[in-house]
A tleap script that builds the chain and sets N, CA, C and O, in Angstrom:
source leaprc.protein.ff14SB
mol = sequence {
  NMET ALA ILE SER GLU ILE TYR ASN LYS LEU
  PRO THR ASP ASP TYR PHE ASP ASP THR ARG
  LEU GLU VAL LYS ASP GLU ILE GLU ALA LEU
  ILE SER LYS VAL LYS MET ILE ILE LEU THR
  ARG LYS GLY ASP VAL LEU ALA ASP PRO GLU
  PHE GLY VAL ASP LEU GLU GLN PHE ILE PHE
  GLU THR PHE PHE ASP ARG ALA ALA ILE TYR
  ASN GLU LEU ASN SER GLN PHE ALA ARG TYR
  VAL PRO GLU ALA GLY ARG TYR ASN LEU SER
  SER VAL VAL ASN THR THR LYS GLY GLU PHE
  LYS ASP ASN ILE VAL ILE ASP ILE LEU ILE
  ASN GLN GLU ARG VAL LEU GLY PHE VAL CILE
}
set mol.1.N position { 0.839 -1.180 0.000 }
set mol.1.CA position { 0.000 0.000 0.000 }
set mol.1.C position { 0.888 1.249 0.000 }
set mol.1.O position { 1.705 1.418 0.905 }
set mol.2.N position { 0.745 2.092 -0.962 }
set mol.2.CA position { 1.537 3.312 -1.041 }
set mol.2.C position { 0.860 4.414 -0.236 }
set mol.2.O position { -0.275 4.802 -0.512 }
set mol.3.N position { 1.577 4.904 0.760 }
set mol.3.CA position { 1.056 5.986 1.573 }
set mol.3.C position { 2.047 7.126 1.564 }
set mol.3.O position { 3.207 6.958 1.190 }
set mol.4.N position { 1.590 8.257 1.970 }
set mol.4.CA position { 2.473 9.400 2.100 }
set mol.4.C position { 1.971 10.236 3.272 }
set mol.4.O position { 0.847 10.737 3.254 }
set mol.5.N position { 2.806 10.378 4.281 }
set mol.5.CA position { 2.494 11.164 5.469 }
set mol.5.C position { 3.554 12.254 5.620 }
set mol.5.O position { 4.649 12.137 5.069 }
set mol.6.N position { 3.240 13.283 6.342 }
set mol.6.CA position { 4.194 14.352 6.613 }
set mol.6.C position { 5.260 13.827 7.575 }
set mol.6.O position { 4.943 13.191 8.580 }
set mol.7.N position { 6.508 14.095 7.261 }
set mol.7.CA position { 7.631 13.689 8.111 }
set mol.7.C position { 7.640 14.588 9.337 }
set mol.7.O position { 7.741 15.808 9.213 }
set mol.8.N position { 7.535 13.992 10.527 }
set mol.8.CA position { 7.437 14.835 11.721 }
set mol.8.C position { 8.423 14.444 12.814 }
set mol.8.O position { 8.166 14.699 13.991 }
set mol.9.N position { 9.531 13.837 12.454 }
set mol.9.CA position { 10.556 13.542 13.461 }
set mol.9.C position { 11.231 14.829 13.907 }
set mol.9.O position { 11.360 15.787 13.145 }
set mol.10.N position { 11.654 14.822 15.152 }
set mol.10.CA position { 12.373 15.961 15.719 }
set mol.10.C position { 13.876 15.749 15.583 }
set mol.10.O position { 14.331 14.610 15.476 }
set mol.11.N position { 14.646 16.822 15.587 }
set mol.11.CA position { 16.107 16.665 15.500 }
set mol.11.C position { 16.683 15.794 16.619 }
set mol.11.O position { 17.758 15.216 16.457 }
set mol.12.N position { 15.991 15.693 17.735 }
set mol.12.CA position { 16.469 14.860 18.845 }
set mol.12.C position { 16.088 13.394 18.690 }
set mol.12.O position { 16.562 12.556 19.457 }
set mol.13.N position { 15.239 13.062 17.710 }
set mol.13.CA position { 14.832 11.673 17.474 }
set mol.13.C position { 15.948 10.890 16.799 }
set mol.13.O position { 16.754 11.440 16.049 }
set mol.14.N position { 15.974 9.594 17.085 }
set mol.14.CA position { 16.915 8.711 16.391 }
set mol.14.C position { 16.627 8.742 14.897 }
set mol.14.O position { 15.472 8.795 14.476 }
set mol.15.N position { 17.662 8.709 14.123 }
set mol.15.CA position { 17.575 8.630 12.656 }
set mol.15.C position { 16.854 9.834 12.032 }
set mol.15.O position { 16.233 9.704 10.977 }
set mol.16.N position { 16.934 10.993 12.675 }
set mol.16.CA position { 16.358 12.208 12.102 }
set mol.16.C position { 17.058 12.538 10.789 }
set mol.16.O position { 18.279 12.425 10.684 }
set mol.17.N position { 16.282 12.944 9.792 }
set mol.17.CA position { 16.818 13.287 8.474 }
set mol.17.C position { 16.220 14.629 8.057 }
set mol.17.O position { 15.039 14.716 7.722 }
set mol.18.N position { 17.046 15.668 8.082 }
set mol.18.CA position { 16.530 17.006 7.783 }
set mol.18.C position { 16.255 17.239 6.297 }
set mol.18.O position { 15.825 18.328 5.918 }
set mol.19.N position { 16.494 16.245 5.457 }
set mol.19.CA position { 16.208 16.396 4.029 }
set mol.19.C position { 14.857 15.804 3.639 }
set mol.19.O position { 14.420 15.971 2.501 }
set mol.20.N position { 14.193 15.117 4.560 }
set mol.20.CA position { 12.923 14.457 4.242 }
set mol.20.C position { 11.734 15.359 4.543 }
set mol.20.O position { 11.731 16.101 5.525 }
set mol.21.N position { 10.729 15.285 3.686 }
set mol.21.CA position { 9.487 16.023 3.894 }
set mol.21.C position { 8.296 15.099 4.111 }
set mol.21.O position { 7.280 15.504 4.677 }
set mol.22.N position { 8.427 13.853 3.658 }
set mol.22.CA position { 7.320 12.922 3.786 }
set mol.22.C position { 7.806 11.525 4.139 }
set mol.22.O position { 8.984 11.198 4.001 }
set mol.23.N position { 6.869 10.718 4.595 }
set mol.23.CA position { 7.139 9.344 5.002 }
set mol.23.C position { 6.377 8.427 4.062 }
set mol.23.O position { 5.187 8.631 3.819 }
set mol.24.N position { 7.045 7.435 3.542 }
set mol.24.CA position { 6.388 6.475 2.659 }
set mol.24.C position { 6.276 5.089 3.292 }
set mol.24.O position { 5.504 4.253 2.824 }
set mol.25.N position { 7.051 4.843 4.362 }
set mol.25.CA position { 7.036 3.554 5.041 }
set mol.25.C position { 5.815 3.483 5.976 }
set mol.25.O position { 5.609 4.375 6.799 }
set mol.26.N position { 5.014 2.422 5.844 }
set mol.26.CA position { 3.773 2.309 6.604 }
set mol.26.C position { 4.014 2.205 8.114 }
set mol.26.O position { 3.253 2.779 8.893 }
set mol.27.N position { 5.040 1.495 8.534 }
set mol.27.CA position { 5.341 1.362 9.965 }
set mol.27.C position { 5.767 2.714 10.533 }
set mol.27.O position { 5.323 3.095 11.616 }
set mol.28.N position { 6.609 3.430 9.827 }
set mol.28.CA position { 7.056 4.746 10.281 }
set mol.28.C position { 5.871 5.711 10.366 }
set mol.28.O position { 5.792 6.515 11.296 }
set mol.29.N position { 4.960 5.636 9.411 }
set mol.29.CA position { 3.761 6.473 9.443 }
set mol.29.C position { 2.876 6.093 10.624 }
set mol.29.O position { 2.312 6.970 11.279 }
set mol.30.N position { 2.750 4.805 10.903 }
set mol.30.CA position { 1.956 4.337 12.038 }
set mol.30.C position { 2.537 4.886 13.344 }
set mol.30.O position { 1.785 5.359 14.197 }
set mol.31.N position { 3.851 4.832 13.511 }
set mol.31.CA position { 4.507 5.356 14.707 }
set mol.31.C position { 4.270 6.855 14.831 }
set mol.31.O position { 4.042 7.353 15.933 }
set mol.32.N position { 4.319 7.578 13.719 }
set mol.32.CA position { 4.051 9.018 13.741 }
set mol.32.C position { 2.626 9.311 14.197 }
set mol.32.O position { 2.396 10.249 14.960 }
set mol.33.N position { 1.670 8.509 13.731 }
set mol.33.CA position { 0.277 8.692 14.145 }
set mol.33.C position { 0.113 8.454 15.636 }
set mol.33.O position { -0.603 9.192 16.314 }
set mol.34.N position { 0.773 7.426 16.146 }
set mol.34.CA position { 0.693 7.120 17.578 }
set mol.34.C position { 1.269 8.275 18.389 }
set mol.34.O position { 0.668 8.699 19.376 }
set mol.35.N position { 2.434 8.789 17.979 }
set mol.35.CA position { 3.029 9.926 18.689 }
set mol.35.C position { 2.099 11.136 18.671 }
set mol.35.O position { 1.951 11.834 19.674 }
set mol.36.N position { 1.484 11.371 17.532 }
set mol.36.CA position { 0.569 12.504 17.414 }
set mol.36.C position { -0.612 12.355 18.372 }
set mol.36.O position { -1.003 13.318 19.032 }
set mol.37.N position { -1.172 11.167 18.449 }
set mol.37.CA position { -2.296 10.911 19.359 }
set mol.37.C position { -1.880 11.129 20.807 }
set mol.37.O position { -2.591 11.782 21.571 }
set mol.38.N position { -0.734 10.585 21.181 }
set mol.38.CA position { -0.291 10.653 22.570 }
set mol.38.C position { 0.089 12.072 22.971 }
set mol.38.O position { -0.150 12.474 24.110 }
set mol.39.N position { 0.668 12.827 22.067 }
set mol.39.CA position { 1.154 14.157 22.408 }
set mol.39.C position { 0.132 15.276 22.181 }
set mol.39.O position { 0.433 16.443 22.432 }
set mol.40.N position { -1.058 14.939 21.717 }
set mol.40.CA position { -2.101 15.941 21.471 }
set mol.40.C position { -3.116 15.929 22.604 }
set mol.40.O position { -3.580 14.872 23.032 }
set mol.41.N position { -3.451 17.121 23.082 }
set mol.41.CA position { -4.491 17.253 24.107 }
set mol.41.C position { -5.859 17.241 23.451 }
set mol.41.O position { -6.043 17.787 22.363 }
set mol.42.N position { -6.807 16.622 24.113 }
set mol.42.CA position { -8.184 16.667 23.604 }
set mol.42.C position { -8.614 18.125 23.495 }
set mol.42.O position { -8.348 18.942 24.376 }
set mol.43.N position { -9.284 18.422 22.390 }
set mol.43.CA position { -9.758 19.779 22.169 }
set mol.43.C position { -8.812 20.640 21.349 }
set mol.43.O position { -9.202 21.718 20.903 }
set mol.44.N position { -7.586 20.196 21.139 }
set mol.44.CA position { -6.620 20.983 20.371 }
set mol.44.C position { -6.822 20.883 18.860 }
set mol.44.O position { -6.345 21.740 18.116 }
set mol.45.N position { -7.517 19.857 18.404 }
set mol.45.CA position { -7.781 19.703 16.971 }
set mol.45.C position { -9.171 20.268 16.699 }
set mol.45.O position { -10.171 19.733 17.176 }
set mol.46.N position { -9.224 21.329 15.944 }
set mol.46.CA position { -10.462 22.073 15.729 }
set mol.46.C position { -11.602 21.215 15.191 }
set mol.46.O position { -12.721 21.305 15.694 }
set mol.47.N position { -11.350 20.405 14.206 }
set mol.47.CA position { -12.423 19.633 13.570 }
set mol.47.C position { -12.806 18.379 14.341 }
set mol.47.O position { -13.839 17.773 14.057 }
set mol.48.N position { -11.986 17.979 15.316 }
set mol.48.CA position { -12.264 16.751 16.062 }
set mol.48.C position { -11.821 16.915 17.509 }
set mol.48.O position { -10.684 16.581 17.845 }
set mol.49.N position { -12.692 17.422 18.369 }
set mol.49.CA position { -12.322 17.676 19.770 }
set mol.49.C position { -12.039 16.414 20.583 }
set mol.49.O position { -11.538 16.509 21.703 }
set mol.50.N position { -12.349 15.240 20.045 }
set mol.50.CA position { -12.082 13.986 20.763 }
set mol.50.C position { -10.717 13.392 20.436 }
set mol.50.O position { -10.308 12.407 21.052 }
set mol.51.N position { -10.004 13.982 19.470 }
set mol.51.CA position { -8.695 13.462 19.083 }
set mol.51.C position { -7.671 13.750 20.176 }
set mol.51.O position { -7.599 14.866 20.689 }
set mol.52.N position { -6.890 12.751 20.526 }
set mol.52.CA position { -5.808 12.925 21.495 }
set mol.52.C position { -6.099 12.235 22.806 }
set mol.52.O position { -7.253 11.994 23.160 }
set mol.53.N position { -5.034 11.922 23.520 }
set mol.53.CA position { -5.166 11.196 24.791 }
set mol.53.C position { -5.089 12.134 25.987 }
set mol.53.O position { -5.567 11.793 27.069 }
set mol.54.N position { -4.497 13.302 25.810 }
set mol.54.CA position { -4.424 14.295 26.870 }
set mol.54.C position { -3.634 13.804 28.080 }
set mol.54.O position { -4.084 13.951 29.216 }
set mol.55.N position { -2.469 13.226 27.843 }
set mol.55.CA position { -1.631 12.741 28.947 }
set mol.55.C position { -1.078 13.874 29.803 }
set mol.55.O position { -0.686 13.655 30.949 }
set mol.56.N position { -1.046 15.065 29.256 }
set mol.56.CA position { -0.542 16.217 30.002 }
set mol.56.C position { -1.318 16.437 31.301 }
set mol.56.O position { -0.774 16.972 32.267 }
set mol.57.N position { -2.562 16.034 31.325 }
set mol.57.CA position { -3.379 16.214 32.520 }
set mol.57.C position { -2.842 15.445 33.724 }
set mol.57.O position { -3.193 15.759 34.862 }
set mol.58.N position { -1.994 14.440 33.488 }
set mol.58.CA position { -1.494 13.602 34.570 }
set mol.58.C position { -0.156 14.060 35.142 }
set mol.58.O position { 0.334 13.463 36.100 }
set mol.59.N position { 0.438 15.093 34.584 }
set mol.59.CA position { 1.781 15.493 35.002 }
set mol.59.C position { 1.858 15.766 36.494 }
set mol.59.O position { 2.829 15.360 37.133 }
set mol.60.N position { 0.881 16.432 37.066 }
set mol.60.CA position { 0.944 16.773 38.486 }
set mol.60.C position { 0.015 15.919 39.346 }
set mol.60.O position { -0.194 16.210 40.524 }
set mol.61.N position { -0.540 14.863 38.751 }
set mol.61.CA position { -1.396 13.942 39.509 }
set mol.61.C position { -0.531 12.968 40.299 }
set mol.61.O position { 0.610 12.692 39.929 }
set mol.62.N position { -1.086 12.453 41.389 }
set mol.62.CA position { -0.331 11.501 42.199 }
set mol.62.C position { -0.854 10.075 42.070 }
set mol.62.O position { -0.112 9.124 42.317 }
set mol.63.N position { -2.115 9.912 41.687 }
set mol.63.CA position { -2.694 8.586 41.531 }
set mol.63.C position { -3.295 8.462 40.135 }
set mol.63.O position { -3.846 9.425 39.602 }
set mol.64.N position { -3.186 7.271 39.547 }
set mol.64.CA position { -3.620 7.072 38.176 }
set mol.64.C position { -4.508 5.851 38.063 }
set mol.64.O position { -4.346 4.876 38.798 }
set mol.65.N position { -5.438 5.915 37.144 }
set mol.65.CA position { -6.264 4.756 36.801 }
set mol.65.C position { -5.655 4.147 35.542 }
set mol.65.O position { -5.955 4.568 34.425 }
set mol.66.N position { -4.796 3.151 35.741 }
set mol.66.CA position { -4.098 2.534 34.610 }
set mol.66.C position { -5.066 1.996 33.569 }
set mol.66.O position { -4.838 2.141 32.368 }
set mol.67.N position { -6.142 1.377 34.025 }
set mol.67.CA position { -7.107 0.788 33.084 }
set mol.67.C position { -7.748 1.863 32.211 }
set mol.67.O position { -7.949 1.650 31.015 }
set mol.68.N position { -8.069 3.016 32.798 }
set mol.68.CA position { -8.686 4.095 32.026 }
set mol.68.C position { -7.713 4.634 30.973 }
set mol.68.O position { -8.115 4.908 29.842 }
set mol.69.N position { -6.453 4.785 31.334 }
set mol.69.CA position { -5.451 5.267 30.381 }
set mol.69.C position { -5.274 4.241 29.261 }
set mol.69.O position { -5.243 4.601 28.084 }
set mol.70.N position { -5.161 2.976 29.625 }
set mol.70.CA position { -5.021 1.891 28.654 }
set mol.70.C position { -6.215 1.880 27.689 }
set mol.70.O position { -6.034 1.795 26.474 }
set mol.71.N position { -7.420 1.964 28.231 }
set mol.71.CA position { -8.627 1.946 27.395 }
set mol.71.C position { -8.686 3.151 26.473 }
set mol.71.O position { -9.086 3.023 25.316 }
set mol.72.N position { -8.295 4.322 26.966 }
set mol.72.CA position { -8.302 5.525 26.128 }
set mol.72.C position { -7.292 5.404 24.987 }
set mol.72.O position { -7.594 5.759 23.848 }
set mol.73.N position { -6.100 4.907 25.290 }
set mol.73.CA position { -5.090 4.709 24.244 }
set mol.73.C position { -5.614 3.780 23.159 }
set mol.73.O position { -5.552 4.102 21.972 }
set mol.74.N position { -6.128 2.635 23.568 }
set mol.74.CA position { -6.586 1.658 22.587 }
set mol.74.C position { -7.810 2.137 21.821 }
set mol.74.O position { -7.978 1.794 20.651 }
set mol.75.N position { -8.659 2.917 22.458 }
set mol.75.CA position { -9.809 3.505 21.772 }
set mol.75.C position { -9.341 4.484 20.686 }
set mol.75.O position { -9.866 4.482 19.572 }
set mol.76.N position { -8.360 5.309 21.017 }
set mol.76.CA position { -7.808 6.254 20.048 }
set mol.76.C position { -7.139 5.520 18.885 }
set mol.76.O position { -7.303 5.903 17.727 }
set mol.77.N position { -6.390 4.470 19.197 }
set mol.77.CA position { -5.725 3.700 18.142 }
set mol.77.C position { -6.753 3.088 17.195 }
set mol.77.O position { -6.593 3.133 15.975 }
set mol.78.N position { -7.801 2.521 17.765 }
set mol.78.CA position { -8.836 1.887 16.940 }
set mol.78.C position { -9.530 2.909 16.049 }
set mol.78.O position { -9.887 2.609 14.910 }
set mol.79.N position { -9.718 4.108 16.569 }
set mol.79.CA position { -10.456 5.133 15.825 }
set mol.79.C position { -9.604 5.853 14.781 }
set mol.79.O position { -10.088 6.152 13.689 }
set mol.80.N position { -8.333 6.136 15.107 }
set mol.80.CA position { -7.534 7.018 14.258 }
set mol.80.C position { -6.353 6.356 13.541 }
set mol.80.O position { -5.685 6.999 12.731 }
set mol.81.N position { -6.092 5.088 13.830 }
set mol.81.CA position { -4.960 4.415 13.183 }
set mol.81.C position { -5.489 3.168 12.473 }
set mol.81.O position { -5.524 2.086 13.059 }
set mol.82.N position { -5.898 3.318 11.217 }
set mol.82.CA position { -6.491 2.187 10.505 }
set mol.82.C position { -5.548 0.991 10.344 }
set mol.82.O position { -6.009 -0.139 10.183 }
set mol.83.N position { -4.241 1.230 10.385 }
set mol.83.CA position { -3.267 0.144 10.247 }
set mol.83.C position { -3.076 -0.652 11.537 }
set mol.83.O position { -2.371 -1.661 11.541 }
set mol.84.N position { -3.687 -0.218 12.612 }
set mol.84.CA position { -3.454 -0.823 13.932 }
set mol.84.C position { -3.675 -2.331 13.940 }
set mol.84.O position { -2.875 -3.063 14.522 }
set mol.85.N position { -4.726 -2.803 13.316 }
set mol.85.CA position { -5.019 -4.233 13.300 }
set mol.85.C position { -4.026 -5.035 12.480 }
set mol.85.O position { -3.657 -6.149 12.855 }
set mol.86.N position { -3.596 -4.472 11.368 }
set mol.86.CA position { -2.637 -5.174 10.507 }
set mol.86.C position { -1.296 -5.388 11.190 }
set mol.86.O position { -0.612 -6.378 10.926 }
set mol.87.N position { -0.919 -4.466 12.066 }
set mol.87.CA position { 0.388 -4.537 12.711 }
set mol.87.C position { 0.305 -4.831 14.205 }
set mol.87.O position { 1.290 -4.662 14.924 }
set mol.88.N position { -0.855 -5.268 14.677 }
set mol.88.CA position { -1.032 -5.632 16.080 }
set mol.88.C position { -0.516 -4.529 17.005 }
set mol.88.O position { 0.325 -4.774 17.870 }
set mol.89.N position { -1.025 -3.323 16.813 }
set mol.89.CA position { -0.655 -2.180 17.643 }
set mol.89.C position { -1.295 -2.330 19.009 }
set mol.89.O position { -2.502 -2.554 19.109 }
set mol.90.N position { -0.497 -2.209 20.064 }
set mol.90.CA position { -1.037 -2.316 21.420 }
set mol.90.C position { -0.224 -1.441 22.362 }
set mol.90.O position { 0.831 -0.922 21.998 }
set mol.91.N position { -0.731 -1.289 23.570 }
set mol.91.CA position { -0.039 -0.498 24.575 }
set mol.91.C position { 0.012 -1.268 25.886 }
set mol.91.O position { -0.828 -2.124 26.160 }
set mol.92.N position { 1.015 -0.942 26.685 }
set mol.92.CA position { 1.143 -1.471 28.031 }
set mol.92.C position { 1.292 -0.264 28.938 }
set mol.92.O position { 2.166 0.575 28.722 }
set mol.93.N position { 0.441 -0.171 29.954 }
set mol.93.CA position { 0.469 0.964 30.872 }
set mol.93.C position { 0.802 0.449 32.267 }
set mol.93.O position { 0.108 -0.414 32.804 }
set mol.94.N position { 1.861 0.983 32.841 }
set mol.94.CA position { 2.270 0.626 34.198 }
set mol.94.C position { 2.533 1.891 34.992 }
set mol.94.O position { 2.634 2.982 34.431 }
set mol.95.N position { 2.640 1.737 36.283 }
set mol.95.CA position { 3.045 2.851 37.137 }
set mol.95.C position { 4.268 2.416 37.937 }
set mol.95.O position { 4.428 1.241 38.267 }
set mol.96.N position { 5.122 3.380 38.238 }
set mol.96.CA position { 6.280 3.133 39.076 }
set mol.96.C position { 6.299 4.169 40.187 }
set mol.96.O position { 5.807 5.284 40.013 }
set mol.97.N position { 6.856 3.808 41.309 }
set mol.97.CA position { 6.968 4.741 42.429 }
set mol.97.C position { 8.095 5.718 42.149 }
set mol.97.O position { 9.226 5.316 41.878 }
set mol.98.N position { 7.783 6.988 42.215 }
set mol.98.CA position { 8.788 8.029 42.077 }
set mol.98.C position { 9.095 8.621 43.441 }
set mol.98.O position { 8.496 8.229 44.443 }
set mol.99.N position { 10.013 9.550 43.481 }
set mol.99.CA position { 10.386 10.167 44.759 }
set mol.99.C position { 9.249 10.989 45.355 }
set mol.99.O position { 9.018 10.944 46.563 }
set mol.100.N position { 8.534 11.741 44.512 }
set mol.100.CA position { 7.467 12.602 45.000 }
set mol.100.C position { 6.081 12.164 44.541 }
set mol.100.O position { 5.082 12.517 45.168 }
set mol.101.N position { 6.012 11.410 43.467 }
set mol.101.CA position { 4.735 10.947 42.949 }
set mol.101.C position { 4.961 9.688 42.117 }
set mol.101.O position { 6.092 9.370 41.749 }
set mol.102.N position { 3.894 8.992 41.831 }
set mol.102.CA position { 4.002 7.834 40.945 }
set mol.102.C position { 4.182 8.323 39.508 }
set mol.102.O position { 3.771 9.431 39.161 }
set mol.103.N position { 4.789 7.497 38.697 }
set mol.103.CA position { 4.984 7.806 37.278 }
set mol.103.C position { 4.172 6.843 36.434 }
set mol.103.O position { 3.983 5.683 36.803 }
set mol.104.N position { 3.695 7.329 35.302 }
set mol.104.CA position { 3.033 6.473 34.328 }
set mol.104.C position { 4.088 6.071 33.306 }
set mol.104.O position { 4.803 6.922 32.778 }
set mol.105.N position { 4.183 4.789 33.033 }
set mol.105.CA position { 5.100 4.278 32.018 }
set mol.105.C position { 4.252 3.624 30.933 }
set mol.105.O position { 3.543 2.651 31.187 }
set mol.106.N position { 4.332 4.164 29.734 }
set mol.106.CA position { 3.550 3.647 28.606 }
set mol.106.C position { 4.515 3.105 27.560 }
set mol.106.O position { 5.403 3.810 27.083 }
set mol.107.N position { 4.320 1.846 27.219 }
set mol.107.CA position { 5.079 1.238 26.132 }
set mol.107.C position { 4.121 0.982 24.976 }
set mol.107.O position { 3.019 0.471 25.177 }
set mol.108.N position { 4.536 1.334 23.777 }
set mol.108.CA position { 3.755 1.093 22.572 }
set mol.108.C position { 4.422 -0.063 21.830 }
set mol.108.O position { 5.622 -0.035 21.554 }
set mol.109.N position { 3.626 -1.073 21.515 }
set mol.109.CA position { 4.132 -2.273 20.860 }
set mol.109.C position { 3.533 -2.421 19.472 }
set mol.109.O position { 2.343 -2.183 19.266 }
set mol.110.N position { 4.365 -2.815 18.532 }
set mol.110.CA position { 3.911 -3.205 17.200 }
set mol.110.C position { 4.398 -4.634 17.001 }
set mol.110.O position { 5.593 -4.918 17.079 }
set mol.111.N position { 3.444 -5.530 16.741 }
set mol.111.CA position { 3.766 -6.949 16.615 }
set mol.111.C position { 4.561 -7.446 17.824 }
set mol.111.O position { 5.538 -8.180 17.679 }
set mol.112.N position { 4.128 -7.037 19.011 }
set mol.112.CA position { 4.713 -7.437 20.294 }
set mol.112.C position { 6.134 -6.926 20.521 }
set mol.112.O position { 6.813 -7.397 21.434 }
set mol.113.N position { 6.593 -5.982 19.719 }
set mol.113.CA position { 7.926 -5.397 19.886 }
set mol.113.C position { 7.776 -3.940 20.298 }
set mol.113.O position { 7.022 -3.194 19.673 }
set mol.114.N position { 8.487 -3.528 21.346 }
set mol.114.CA position { 8.401 -2.154 21.843 }
set mol.114.C position { 9.031 -1.201 20.831 }
set mol.114.O position { 10.186 -1.364 20.440 }
set mol.115.N position { 8.242 -0.189 20.408 }
set mol.115.CA position { 8.746 0.780 19.437 }
set mol.115.C position { 8.787 2.198 20.000 }
set mol.115.O position { 9.525 3.047 19.499 }
set mol.116.N position { 7.995 2.453 21.041 }
set mol.116.CA position { 7.959 3.771 21.685 }
set mol.116.C position { 7.751 3.591 23.184 }
set mol.116.O position { 7.159 2.608 23.628 }
set mol.117.N position { 8.238 4.536 23.941 }
set mol.117.CA position { 7.997 4.534 25.370 }
set mol.117.C position { 7.834 5.951 25.870 }
set mol.117.O position { 8.494 6.872 25.389 }
set mol.118.N position { 6.953 6.122 26.834 }
set mol.118.CA position { 6.695 7.436 27.425 }
set mol.118.C position { 6.657 7.288 28.942 }
set mol.118.O position { 6.111 6.312 29.458 }
set mol.119.N position { 7.228 8.240 29.652 }
set mol.119.CA position { 7.150 8.276 31.106 }
set mol.119.C position { 6.575 9.635 31.483 }
set mol.119.O position { 7.052 10.677 31.034 }
set mol.120.N position { 5.542 9.600 32.315 }
set mol.120.CA position { 4.897 10.843 32.743 }
set mol.120.C position { 4.896 10.895 34.251 }
set mol.120.O position { 4.401 11.858 34.835 }
savepdb mol mol.pdb
quit
């Protein structure tokens, strides 16, 4: 399947290429979509106020509902990432004890292999 997505890697990302404008690899595009969902707050997309996971809301929280975060991630993936089923896109949500508060640890898996991780 030939796709074309906007290249959105940051200079701090592994394998950043400042000469690229678009992505043609389906897995790379899928990862970009996942990052966009996770890093977007609900309400920030004008045409779709339900887009995004809004993880920023948890930065100063001390207790988390792991199941709710997990369900929201998977709901967003099912709705906005059509390739999710083909590549077995899934998430694992855990918490760890921090010095002042608990942390949320989110691993994103494609075909059971970790491709992204977030700590909040």
